[in-house]
Structure formats: structure tokens, C-alpha cells
C-alpha positions in Angstrom: -44.2 -86.6 79.0 -41.3 -84.2 78.4 -37.8 -85.5 78.4 -36.4 -82.1 79.4 -34.0 -82.0 82.2 -34.5 -79.9 85.3 -32.1 -77.7 87.3 -32.3 -76.2 90.7 -33.5 -72.6 90.8 -30.9 -70.8 93.0 -33.4 -68.3 94.3 -36.5 -70.4 95.1 -35.0 -73.9 95.5 -37.7 -75.2 93.2 -37.0 -77.3 90.0 -36.9 -75.4 86.8 -37.1 -76.9 83.2 -34.1 -76.6 81.0 -35.1 -75.7 77.4 -34.7 -79.1 75.7 -32.8 -77.8 72.7 -30.2 -76.4 75.0 -29.3 -79.9 76.2 -26.2 -81.8 75.0 -26.9 -85.6 75.5 -23.8 -86.7 73.4 -20.9 -84.7 74.6 -17.5 -84.7 73.0 -14.9 -87.0 74.6 -12.1 -85.8 72.4 -8.6 -85.6 73.9 -5.6 -84.4 71.9 -3.1 -87.1 70.8 0.4 -87.0 72.3 2.3 -84.1 71.0 5.6 -82.3 71.1 6.4 -78.6 70.8 7.4 -78.1 67.2 9.2 -75.4 65.3 8.9 -75.3 61.5 11.5 -73.2 59.7 12.4 -71.9 56.1 8.9 -72.5 54.8 6.6 -70.4 52.5 3.6 -69.8 54.8 0.1 -69.0 53.8 -1.4 -68.1 57.1 -5.1 -68.3 56.1 -5.7 -64.7 57.1 -4.6 -63.3 53.8 -0.8 -63.1 54.3 2.1 -64.9 52.8 5.5 -65.2 54.5 8.7 -66.4 52.6 11.6 -68.1 54.4 9.3 -68.1 57.5 8.9 -69.9 60.7 6.0 -71.1 62.9 6.1 -72.3 66.5 3.6 -74.7 67.9 3.5 -75.1 71.7 1.0 -76.9 74.0 -1.3 -77.4 71.0 -1.5 -73.8 70.0 0.2 -71.5 67.5 2.6 -69.4 69.5 4.5 -67.2 66.9 4.7 -66.9 63.2 6.6 -64.7 60.8 9.5 -64.2 58.5 12.9 -64.7 59.9 14.2 -66.8 62.8 12.1 -67.9 65.8 14.0 -69.3 68.8 13.1 -73.0 69.5 12.2 -73.6 73.1 13.9 -76.5 75.0 12.8 -79.8 74.0 11.1 -78.7 70.8 11.4 -80.6 67.5 12.6 -78.5 64.6 11.3 -79.3 61.0 13.2 -77.8 58.1 10.6 -77.0 55.5 13.0 -75.4 53.0 11.3 -75.5 49.5 8.0 -76.5 51.1 4.8 -74.7 52.0 2.7 -74.5 55.2 -0.9 -73.7 55.6 -3.6 -74.0 58.3 -5.4 -77.3 58.4 -7.9 -77.7 55.7 -11.6 -77.7 56.6 -14.3 -79.5 54.7 -17.6 -77.9 55.5 -19.7 -80.5 53.6 -18.7 -84.0 53.9 -20.6 -87.4 54.2 -17.6 -89.3 55.3 -18.8 -91.8 57.9 -22.6 -91.6 57.2 -22.1 -92.5 53.5 -19.3 -94.9 54.3 -16.9 -96.7 52.0 -16.4 -99.3 50.7 -19.0 -98.5 48.0 -20.8 -101.4 46.5 -23.7 -102.2 44.3 -25.7 -102.0 47.5 -24.9 -98.3 48.1 -28.6 -97.5 48.9 -28.8 -100.2 51.6 -25.4 -99.4 53.0 -25.7 -95.6 53.2 -27.1 -94.1 56.4 -26.9 -90.6 55.0 -30.7 -89.7 54.8 -33.8 -90.6 56.7 -36.0 -90.3 53.7 -39.2 -91.4 55.4 -40.6 -87.9 56.0 -39.9 -84.4 54.4 -39.0 -82.9 57.9 -36.7 -84.9 60.0 -35.1 -82.4 62.4 -35.1 -85.2 65.0 -32.2 -87.1 63.3 -28.6 -86.3 64.0 -25.8 -87.2 61.5 -23.5 -88.4 64.3 -25.7 -91.4 65.0 -25.1 -92.7 61.5 -21.3 -92.3 61.5 -18.9 -95.2 61.0 -15.6 -94.0 62.4 -13.8 -96.8 60.5 -14.7 -95.3 57.1 -11.4 -95.2 55.2 -12.5 -91.8 53.7 -11.4 -90.1 57.0 -7.8 -91.3 56.5 -7.7 -90.4 52.8 -9.0 -86.9 53.7 -6.3 -86.6 56.3 -3.7 -87.5 53.6 -5.1 -84.5 51.7 -4.5 -82.1 54.7 -8.1 -82.1 56.0 -8.1 -81.6 59.8 -11.7 -80.7 60.4 -14.9 -82.0 58.7 -18.6 -81.0 59.1 -20.6 -84.2 58.4 -24.1 -83.5 57.2 -27.2 -85.6 56.5 -28.2 -86.1 52.9 -30.4 -83.8 50.8 -33.5 -85.9 50.4 -35.5 -83.9 52.9 -36.7 -80.4 53.3 -35.2 -80.5 56.7 -32.8 -83.3 57.0 -31.4 -83.1 60.5 -28.4 -82.0 62.5 -24.8 -82.0 61.3 -21.7 -82.6 63.4 -18.2 -81.2 63.3 -15.4 -83.7 63.7 -11.7 -83.5 64.3 -10.1 -85.8 61.8 -8.3 -88.0 64.2 -8.3 -91.9 64.6 -11.0 -92.9 67.1 -13.2 -95.8 67.9 -16.3 -93.7 68.8 -17.8 -90.6 67.1 -17.7 -88.8 70.5 -14.0 -89.0 70.5 -13.8 -87.2 67.2 -16.4 -84.5 68.0 -14.9 -81.0 68.0 -15.6 -79.7 71.6 -18.2 -77.0 71.7 -18.6 -76.7 68.0 -22.1 -75.5 67.1 -24.5 -77.9 65.5 -25.8 -77.3 62.0 -29.2 -78.0 60.5 -29.2 -79.4 57.0 -32.0 -78.3 54.7 -32.6 -78.8 51.0 -34.5 -77.1 48.2 -35.2 -77.9 44.5 -35.1 -81.3 42.8 -34.0 -83.6 45.6 -36.9 -83.3 48.0 -39.5 -82.9 45.3 -38.4 -86.1 43.6 -37.8 -88.1 46.8 -41.3 -87.5 48.0 -43.2 -86.6 44.9 -41.9 -89.8 43.3 -43.7 -91.7 46.0 -46.9 -89.8 45.5 -46.3 -87.8 48.7 -46.0 -84.2 49.6 -44.0 -82.2 48.3 -43.9 -82.8 44.6 -43.1 -79.3 43.4 -40.9 -76.3 44.2 -44.0 -74.5 45.6 -44.6 -77.5 47.7 -41.0 -77.4 49.0 -41.5 -73.8 50.1 -44.9 -74.4 51.7 -43.5 -77.4 53.6 -40.6 -75.4 55.0 -42.9 -72.5 56.0 -45.3 -74.8 57.8 -42.4 -76.4 59.8 -41.0 -73.1 60.9 -44.5 -71.9 62.0 -44.8 -75.0 64.1 -41.3 -74.5 65.5 -42.1 -70.9 66.5 -45.2 -72.0 68.4 -43.3 -74.8 70.1 -40.5 -72.5 71.1 -43.1 -69.9 72.4 -44.7 -72.6 74.7 -41.4 -73.5 76.2 -40.3 -69.9 76.7 -43.7 -69.2 78.3 -43.2 -72.1 80.7 -39.7 -71.0 81.5 -40.8 -67.5 82.3 -43.7 -68.6 84.4 -46.4 -67.4 82.0 -47.5 -71.1 81.5 -47.8 -73.7 84.3 -48.0 -76.9 82.3 -44.7 -78.4 81.3 -44.7 -78.7 77.4 -44.0 -82.0 75.7 -40.6 -82.2 74.1 -40.5 -82.7 70.3 -37.2 -83.8 69.0 -38.1 -82.5 65.5 -38.9 -79.1 66.8 -35.9 -78.9 69.1 -33.5 -78.6 66.2 -35.6 -75.9 64.7 -36.0 -74.0 68.0 -32.2 -74.1 68.3 -32.0 -72.4 65.0 -34.5 -69.7 66.1 -32.4 -69.2 69.3 -29.2 -68.7 67.1 -27.5 -71.8 68.6 -27.7 -74.0 65.4 -26.6 -72.9 62.0 -28.5 -73.4 58.8 -26.8 -75.1 55.9 -29.1 -75.2 52.8 -28.5 -77.4 49.8 -29.6 -75.2 46.8 -28.5 -74.6 43.3 -30.6 -72.1 41.4 -30.5 -68.3 42.0 -34.3 -68.0 42.0 -34.6 -70.7 44.6 -32.0 -69.0 46.8 -33.6 -65.6 46.5 -37.0 -67.1 47.6 -35.4 -68.8 50.6 -33.6 -65.6 51.7 -37.2 -64.2 52.1 -38.5 -67.5 53.7 -35.7 -67.3 56.4 -36.4 -63.6 57.0 -40.1 -64.4 57.5 -39.3 -67.3 59.9 -36.8 -65.2 61.8 -33.4 -67.0 61.3 -30.3 -66.4 59.2 -29.0 -68.8 56.6 -25.4 -69.5 57.4 -24.6 -71.0 54.1 -26.0 -72.1 50.8 -24.2 -75.3 49.8 -23.5 -76.1 46.1 -24.8 -72.6 45.1 -24.1 -73.2 41.4 -25.8 -70.0 40.5 -24.5 -67.8 43.3 -22.7 -65.7 40.8 -26.1 -64.3 39.6 -27.1 -63.0 43.0 -23.9 -62.1 44.9 -25.5 -58.9 46.4 -28.0 -61.1 48.2 -25.3 -63.2 49.8 -23.6 -59.9 51.0 -26.9 -58.4 52.2 -27.9 -61.6 54.2 -24.3 -62.3 55.5 -24.5 -65.8 54.0 -21.6 -67.7 52.6 -21.6 -69.5 49.3 -20.1 -73.0 49.7 -19.3 -74.2 46.2 -17.4 -76.5 44.0 -14.9 -75.3 41.4 -16.4 -76.9 38.3 -19.2 -79.4 39.1 -22.1 -78.7 36.8 -24.6 -80.2 34.3 -25.2 -83.5 36.1 -28.9 -82.5 36.7 -31.2 -79.8 35.4 -30.7 -77.3 38.3 -27.0 -77.5 37.8 -26.9 -76.5 34.1 -25.9 -72.9 34.6 -22.8 -73.5 36.6 -19.6 -71.6 35.6 -16.1 -72.0 36.7 -15.8 -68.4 37.7 -18.6 -68.8 40.3 -16.4 -68.7 43.5 -14.2 -65.9 42.2 -17.1 -63.8 41.0 -19.0 -64.1 44.4 -15.8 -63.4 46.3 -15.0 -60.3 44.3 -18.5 -58.9 45.1 -17.6 -59.0 48.8 -19.4 -62.2 49.9 -18.0 -65.1 51.8 -16.9 -68.1 49.7 -15.8 -71.6 50.8 -15.1 -74.7 48.8 -16.6 -78.1 49.8 -16.4 -81.7 48.7 -19.7 -83.6 49.1 -17.6 -86.5 48.0 -14.8 -88.6 49.5 -12.7 -88.3 46.4 -13.0 -84.5 46.2 -12.5 -84.4 50.0 -9.0 -85.5 49.5 -8.2 -82.6 47.2 -9.9 -79.5 48.5 -6.8 -77.3 47.9 -7.0 -78.2 44.3 -10.7 -77.1 44.3 -9.4 -73.7 45.6 -6.6 -73.7 43.0 -9.0 -74.4 40.1 -11.4 -71.7 41.3 -8.5 -69.2 41.7 -7.3 -70.0 38.2 -10.8 -69.4 36.7 -10.9 -66.1 38.5 -7.5 -65.0 37.2 -8.4 -65.9 33.7 -11.4 -63.6 34.0 -9.0 -60.8 35.2 -9.7 -60.8 38.9 -6.0 -61.4 40.1 -6.8 -63.8 42.9 -3.5 -64.5 44.9 -2.5 -67.8 46.7 -2.8 -66.2 50.0 -6.4 -65.1 49.3 -7.6 -68.3 47.6 -6.3 -70.5 50.5 -8.9 -68.8 52.7 -11.6 -70.6 50.7 -10.6 -73.8 52.4 -9.4 -72.5 55.7 -10.5 -69.3 57.4 -13.9 -68.8 55.4 -14.7 -72.4 56.1 -14.0 -72.0 59.8 -16.4 -69.0 59.8 -19.1 -71.1 58.2 -18.8 -73.5 61.2 -18.5 -70.7 63.8 -15.1 -71.8 64.7 -12.9 -69.0 63.3 -11.8 -68.1 66.8 -10.1 -71.5 67.1 -9.1 -72.7 63.7 -8.8 -71.6 60.0 -5.6 -69.3 60.3 -2.2 -69.5 61.9 -2.4 -66.9 64.4 -1.1 -66.7 68.0 -3.5 -68.5 70.4 -5.3 -70.6 67.8 -5.3 -74.4 67.6 -2.2 -75.7 66.1 -4.0 -77.4 63.1 -1.4 -77.1 60.3 -0.2 -78.8 57.1 3.3 -78.9 55.6 3.1 -79.4 51.9 5.7 -80.7 49.5 4.9 -77.8 47.1 2.4 -75.0 46.5 -0.8 -76.4 48.0 -2.9 -75.0 45.1 -0.8 -76.9 42.6 -1.6 -80.3 41.1 1.9 -81.4 42.2 1.4 -80.9 45.9 1.1 -83.6 48.6 0.7 -83.3 52.2 4.0 -84.2 53.9 3.0 -83.7 57.6 -0.4 -82.9 59.2 -0.8 -81.6 62.7 -4.0 -81.4 64.8 -3.8 -79.5 68.0 -0.1 -79.7 67.7 0.0 -83.5 67.4 1.5 -85.0 64.3 -1.3 -87.2 63.0 0.0 -87.9 59.5 3.5 -88.1 58.0 3.9 -89.2 54.4 7.5 -90.3 55.0 6.6 -92.6 58.1 4.3 -95.6 57.8 3.5 -95.6 61.5 2.1 -92.0 61.1 -0.3 -92.9 58.3 -3.4 -94.3 59.9 -5.2 -97.0 57.8 -8.7 -98.4 58.2 -9.2 -102.2 58.4 -11.0 -102.0 55.1 -7.7 -101.2 53.4 -5.5 -103.9 55.0 -3.7 -105.8 52.3 -4.5 -103.4 49.5 -1.5 -103.0 47.1 -1.8 -99.2 47.0 -1.5 -99.1 50.7 1.9 -100.8 51.0 4.6 -98.9 52.8 6.5 -96.6 50.5 10.3 -97.3 50.0 10.9 -93.5 50.2 9.0 -90.3 51.0 6.3 -89.5 48.6 5.0 -92.9 47.6 1.7 -93.2 49.5 -0.6 -93.1 46.5 -2.9 -90.3 47.8 
């Protein structure tokens, strides 16, 4: 029996099926926190759109960026003014690959039992959704907030060929995952290639146990999804009378084929990625991003041709065979070729320091003679990341009309000496390094010496 909802057909008055992958059974209940109009003055601003403003101001009103630029901006009545002389301002940082909440801290010797990151019972688990594993009390969220991270995409793990749906969260304190969900953010579908799925299942004597098995398994899943989608479209158009059964696995894949769900593919080697570009073309969908993409620098022209983003680290390499050919210049070389580049964490520790990831990648590019500027590199953790999530019309840069997600930094945000002083989400001050009441803390961290209130600004031990 199908679980699809029905809607009234306005012309005939008869019930008409709604395509099941179009339904939203877990809607966002997010509401912005209390906020005050805010004018930040005398700052060095990297706007995330490629511009730098010195001795500049930015005005936040009703949760939106209203005005930005060098020189004075008049403060509206009732607005709070922050003097950011000697400090820097950027858009809120976006982590497009996080497992905060579904691989929740505290980490113990029982990590495998405590983790809810992968449903590793089957190679294809398009029916699982990361949001159903998320522990909103994970202290990693608060630690990321102290690193300026305002938006996160939480992904399933990489054990499966098709691992399930991702969810995009606003990094605000909440008691339910629905209250953190970014309203109307597109879902993603996590997929994986290479070593992880072949060892997860081949190690159990199951399919797949090889790279060719990985590709065969993916192709079979997309053929099934295309047929499933065809049956539903035929029913919707009246070509087929029988209501098809709903298949939760195939719903996520059908959403990809419709262009509603974005594909995020865990992959390292250039030859694997080249094969999967062809696989996606055969199946009829676009790969939004290859994550990790350690060898993206070998095939940047394929990233350009396929309008796919390389989501990378600055210097993680060598920890398994398919990561042996990583280079520090990867991000800068792919960027210089004209492809989209974004940095990611995949780790709660790295997730606190994404601007340093961009800074390290920028430095490697500059040593190679590419002359990458601060205002350009900051896009690797702001605007480009927003594009990967399909949210660049709302976040990722400080432009009039966009959400007022913003960070005031103590120093150059690409420097190892920086700290986030204040963090705003939709214009609400959600973190303040100098105010213990504005530094949310998880119950897991109560009583920890490193979490004691600082005696002066700057002592929170981020």
C-alpha cells in the first residue's frame, strides 16, 4: 500500500496522488532567536563575494544585511553599534560536510556502538535520513559555533554506495533537530566510492567487494530508480491506473532525478571520479560535489565541464591507500582552473577551524605562485559552500537582502591567531567570546575546567 498523500484536483474534484519524494514529513520549526538591529563599524570586511573593505561598516536589520561598504553608515534608531576597529568581519562560516550530531561526542572506546552515522546493513540505504540520528546536545555544535560556523550540512557516513539523505542545520541551540533545520534547504544524497563500501561489505563476504562492484551496484540502483520514477509519473499523468507502491529507498533517488536532491559523493582518486562523472551522466543526474577529492587537481577540467564542486581538506592525506596522492596545492590548483572549491571538516575538531583550512590552502597556492588573496580564499568556506548547498541566494556573502549570518573576528580569520569574537545568525547574537551568557554549552561539558568562565575577553579555550 502506498504512503503517498493525495491532494484535490481543482478541475475534476477527484483525489490525485502527490509524488512521494515531493513530500516533507519532517518540516523545519526553526524560529530566529531574539535579535536587535546592529551596526558594525571600523572593521576590515571580507564580504564573501570577492571584495575587501577597509575601515568599513555593515548594517544588520530585521535579520538581514541592509548595507555594507567603506565609510560611515547611519545607525537606525534603537540599533546597537559595535566598534570593530582592528578586527575583521566575514559571512558566517559554512561546513558542507559535518557529522556533528550523528557521530556525537563524547567519543569513547565504544565509538562504533555510540555512532549513528551509517546504516551499514545494506549497500543502498537511500531510505535513511541523517536527521533521524542527530543528537542536538552534541557539544561539537557549540564548539563549531565558537569557530564561526553558522550553517552545517550533516551527512550520513561513507560505508554505503548510497548512504541516505543529508540535512542542513542552522547552528543554534535547540531541543529538537526540526528547530535547527534550515527552512527550505534542499536535501542532499550521500554516496561513496572506493575503499569504504568495498571493505564494509566485501569484508563480510557480501556485494560489493571491488571497485567494479561499486560501480555495478550504483548503476543497478539508478536503473531501478528510473523505473520507479517512470511508474509514478505515468500514474500522475493518467497513463497508468494502478497507484504504485511507495519505496522509501527509491524516493530519495527519484528526488535526485527530479533535480530536487543534490548528490554529494565521497571519493578520493581521479580515476574513480572520472568514472563516476560518466555514471551520473548515464543515469541522468548531476553530481553537486565530490567530497574529499584528494586527487581533484589531476582532473580539474572535468569539474569545470560537469559543473561540480571539489569539497576538500587543505592537507589531509596518506591515512589510507586512496589518499596517498594528496597535495597541499589541491584546492588552489582546482580553483585556478576555474572550478568551484570549498573546504570541509568531516571532523568535529577540524569543524572548529575551517577558516584555518582555507588559510592553509591559500598559503600553499601562494607558495606555488598563484597569488590567492584573503578576499578570494574566504569564499572557500562561505559563498562557494553556500552554492554547494543551493543556498547562495540566502547565505554565504554579506550582500543586501541576504540573511544576517556574520562573524566578527579578533584578527585576520585566515590566521592561526584569530578567534571568533561574536557570531550572528539571522541577525541574532548567538555567541560572544566576552560574555559567558552568550556561549552556549552542552550538558556534557558542565564542570569541565576548560569551560570555566573567562576572567577577560579571549579566554574561552576554543
